[in-house]
C-alpha positions as CSV (number, residue, x, y, z in Angstrom):
1,X,0.1,0.0,-0.3
2,X,1.3,3.5,-0.5
3,X,0.2,6.6,0.9
4,X,0.0,10.5,-0.2
5,X,-0.2,13.2,1.8
6,X,-3.1,16.2,0.7
7,X,-3.0,19.7,2.8
8,X,-6.3,21.8,1.8
9,X,-6.8,25.1,2.9
10,X,-10.5,25.9,3.9
11,X,-11.8,29.7,4.5
12,X,-10.4,30.6,8.6
13,X,-14.1,31.6,9.0
14,X,-14.9,27.9,9.0
15,X,-16.9,26.7,12.3
16,X,-15.2,24.5,14.7
17,X,-17.7,21.9,14.9
18,X,-17.8,21.8,10.9
19,X,-14.3,21.4,10.7
20,X,-14.6,18.3,13.2
21,X,-17.7,17.0,11.1
22,X,-15.1,17.6,8.2
23,X,-12.8,15.1,10.0
24,X,-14.9,12.2,10.6
25,X,-16.9,12.4,7.3
26,X,-13.1,11.9,5.5
27,X,-12.2,9.4,8.0
28,X,-15.3,7.3,6.6
29,X,-14.3,7.2,3.0
30,X,-12.7,4.2,1.9
31,X,-8.9,4.7,1.6
32,X,-8.6,7.8,4.0
33,X,-6.1,7.3,6.8
34,X,-5.8,10.3,8.3
35,X,-7.6,13.5,8.4
36,X,-6.8,16.8,10.7
37,X,-7.0,20.4,11.0
38,X,-3.9,21.8,13.3
39,X,-6.5,23.5,14.8
40,X,-3.7,25.7,16.9
41,X,-0.6,27.2,14.4
42,X,-3.1,26.9,10.6
43,X,-6.4,26.3,11.6
44,X,-6.9,26.6,7.6
45,X,-5.3,23.7,6.9
46,X,-6.6,20.1,7.3
47,X,-4.2,17.5,6.0
48,X,-5.4,14.3,4.9
49,X,-2.9,11.2,4.2
50,X,-4.6,8.2,1.8
51,X,-4.0,5.5,-0.2
52,X,-4.2,6.7,-4.2
53,X,-5.1,3.4,-4.8
54,X,-8.3,3.1,-2.9
55,X,-9.1,6.6,-3.2
56,X,-8.2,10.0,-5.8
57,X,-7.5,13.4,-4.8
58,X,-9.5,15.0,-6.6
59,X,-12.4,13.3,-4.6
60,X,-11.3,13.8,-1.5
61,X,-11.2,18.0,-2.0
62,X,-14.6,17.5,-4.1
63,X,-15.7,16.1,-0.1
64,X,-14.3,19.3,1.0
65,X,-16.0,21.5,-1.2
66,X,-19.3,20.7,-0.2
67,X,-18.6,22.1,3.2
68,X,-16.1,25.1,1.5
69,X,-16.9,25.8,-1.8
70,X,-13.6,27.8,-2.0
71,X,-11.5,25.0,-0.5
72,X,-7.9,24.6,-2.2
73,X,-5.6,21.6,-2.5
74,X,-1.9,23.0,-1.6
75,X,1.2,21.9,-3.6
76,X,3.3,20.3,-0.9
């Protein structure tokens, strides 16, 4: 199994409960191993570790965009 990391920028105004719900929603997807916001230093960034053989990065971004249409992938 291979893994990849994706950093997604969301709007800073996103409600804290919505952030937690988004983490849980992403963790519920097949192939997603980790999804977490860096709550203190960068509360507007969520890091997702996933298996690209199981789920495409763009599919992950689309899940986030349903919550925040302005979300964008940050090149790492």
